[in-house]
N, C-alpha and C positions, 0 to 999 in steps of 0.2 A: 205593248203595242207601239209601233213606230209610226210617227206622223207622216213620214215620207212614204211609207208603204200605203197608208190610207189614201194619200193624194194621188199616187200613181196607179192605184187599183180601180179607181172610179172611171166613168165614161170620159170621152174626149171633150176638149174645150168647146167644140162646135155643137155638141149635143149633150151638154152637161145637165145631169139630173140633180146636182147639188147634194150628192150623197153625204159628204163629210163637211160639216160647217163648224167653224170655231170663231167665237166672238162675233157671230153674224156674217162672217166672210167665208165663202166657199173655198176649200183648200185646193180645188182643182182649177177653177176658172177665175178665182180671185174676185168674183162678183159678190154682191150682197143679195141673197135670195129674199123674196117677199113672203114666203110661206114657211119660215123656219119653225113656226109653232106646231107644224104637223110632224116634225121630227122628234126623236127621243133624246133626252139628255144623258150624257155619259161623263158628267163632271168628275166622277171619281177617278177616271183615267187621265183626263186633261181638262182643266178648268175651261168652261165655255164650249166644250165639244158637244155637238149634236149630230146624230145619224138619222138619215131618212129611213123609211121602212125598208126600202130596197137595200140600203147599206147595212142595216141590221141583219137582214136575212143573209146577204152575201157574206158578211163578216163572221156570223155564227157558223155558217156552213164551212167556210175556209178554215177557221180556227179549229173546228172539230176534225176535219180531214187531216190537218197537219198533226193535231194532237194524237189521233188514233194511229195513223199510218207511220208517222216519223218517230213519235215519242212513246207510243203505246200507253197513252194516258187517257183517263176519263176526266170529267170535271167534278169537283166536290165543293158544295156550298155549305159553309158552317155557320150556324148561329153562334152568338157570343154568350149572352146572359143565360145562366143556368144550364148551358151546354159546355162551354169552355171555361167560364168564370162564374163567380157569384159576387155581386156587389150590393152594398147597402149604404145608407147614409150613416155617417159616423154617429150622429145623434141617436140613431136607432139601436146602437150596440147595447147589449145588456151589461149589467154591472160586471158580470163574470167574463165578459169579452173585451173590456176596455184595456186589458193588458196589451192587446194587439197594437195599440197606437203608440206604445212606448218603444222607440227604437225601430230599426229596420229588421224585417223578418223575411225569410225566403218565400217567394210566391205571393207576397202581399204588397200592395201599393196604395198610398193615399192619393186620391185625385179629387181636387176641389173639396166638396163636402162629403165625398164617398170614400169607402175603403173597398178595395178589389182583391179577391182571392182567386188565384189560378187553380183550376181543377188538377188533381194529381194525374200524372201520365201525359199531360198536354205536350210537353217537350218531345217525348218519345213518339207520341201519336203523330205529331206534325212531321217529324223527321221521316217516319216510315210511310205515312200517307203521301208525302211529297214524291215518293218514288213511283206512285201509281196514279196520282191525280194532279191536275192543275187546280189550285185551291182559291176559293173566294171566302171572304168574311161578309156576312149579311146580318145587320142588326137593326132593330127598331129604335136604337139610341141615336143621338145626334152625331154629326160629323166628327166633332172633336173627341167625343167619348169613344166612338168606334176606332178612330185613329190612335187614341191613347192606349186602348187595350191591345190593338194590333201591334203597336210598338212594344208593348209589355211582353207579348208571347212570341213575337217575331221581330226583334230589334233590328236585324240586318235586312229585313224585307226579302228573306230567302224563300219563304213559302207563299206569301200573298202578294208581294210587290205592292202596287197601289190598288189592288182589287178589294177595296173596303167599301161595301155598299151600305148606306145608312138611310134614315128616314127622309133625308134630303131628296133621294131618288123615288121613294115610295112611302108615303106618310102612313097609310092605313093598313095595307096588307103587303105581303111580300110576293114578288113575281120573278120568274126566270126571264122576263123580257129584258132585264138589265144585265143578264149574264151572257157573255159573248161565246155561246156554245149551243149546239143543237140539244133540245130537251132529251133526245134519245140517249145522250151520253152524259147526262148530269145526275148526280146523286146529291140529295139534300139531307142534312142532319140538323134536327131542331127538336127542342123539348116541347114545342107547341104546334099542334097540327093545324089549328084554326087559322093561323096567319098565312097559310098556303092554300087558299081555296081552289086555285086552278091548277095546282101541281102536286096533288097528293100522291099520285102514282110514282113520283120521284122520291118520296119522303121516307126517311128512316127516323123513327121517334126514339129519343134517348131519355133516360130517366133524369129528371131535374136535379141539378146539383145545388144543394144548400149547405153552405159552410157556417154562416152566421144564423142566429135565431131569426125566425120570421113568423108571421101570423099563423101559418098553417101548422106549426109544430110548437106552439107556446108551452105545451105541457111536457115537451121532451127537450132535454138538454141538447144544444147544438154541438156540432163537431168542435167549434171554437171553444165553447165552454168546457168541453171534455178534453181539450187539447189533443184531439185526435183528428183523423181525416178519412175520406173514402180510400179504399184499398187501391194502391197503384197497380198491382199486378192482376187483381181480380175485379177491378172496378169497371164502370160502364165504358170508359174510353178504350180500355184494353180489350174488352169483349167486342166493342164496335170495330176496332181495327181488324180483328180476325174475320169478322163478317165482310168488311170492305174488301179484304184480300180475296175472299171467296167470290164476291161479285166481280172483281177485276178478272180473276181467273176464268170465271164463267163467260164473261164477255169476250175475252181474247182466246177462247178455247179452240176456235176454228183454225185450221192449217192454211186455208186459202184466204189471202189478205183481202181479196175483193169482197168476201162475205161480211167484212166489217161494216160496209156501207148499208147493210140491211139489219144489223144488230140493234137492239133496243134494250137499254139497261132497265127500263121500266118493267119489262117482262120478268126480269130477275128479282126485282124488288117487290113488285105487286103491292105497292104502298097505298095508304100509310101503313107501315109495318114496324114493329118494335122487335128487333133481334133479341134472342135469349141472352140474358145477362146484361142487357143495355138499359 
């Protein structure tokens, strides 16, 4: 998102609605609005950025129209933990897993007191999904954790840019209010349904990825202990990608471009839904 576009898209100086405010100053009229608390924070895009309700509606609509008609893309919101990665505290590793902290290993990263493992097929998944979707990361982790994992799976910001939404934006539940796109064009992928109480129709549920030992499978050896991993070609992400391609094809199946304005991806998902093999 370009800040110059924001400031030039809002109302004239003489009738300014203070649509886009940064660090307390309206980007259009350069005045200091008195009711900025009624706006919504978008710090993940630009620090100190707040959008009024009108600005959110306008920007969501504009972004969706450009995405659909110009780039032929939907929006995809991806959870992190147990969806794209699995992480645990290093102190919780079993004795048979402690070999992982000795030297560098592909797909593994030590971050503060945690060890993070990237799910198999993530690299291929993101590369292919990027052709069909504008992608966001949405995690209940904190800002630095979310950014660290995004850097791990998308080091050049090719797929997510700065679109990393964390608990700084929404502490208790997840909401599409923070995603700058119409809900009718957004697909959510998450391993937990309950965190999306208002957007379940957009939701695709994916099987939770556990690489390290955890409380739910104490009696079963973990992937790490067995020095194995989820199948790359037949795993959840590979099957999810096939389903996402079907959704994209179904959405853009019409020949008349004007019909895109009435299409709704939620009718194709009928969520919360767990695709076969995911």
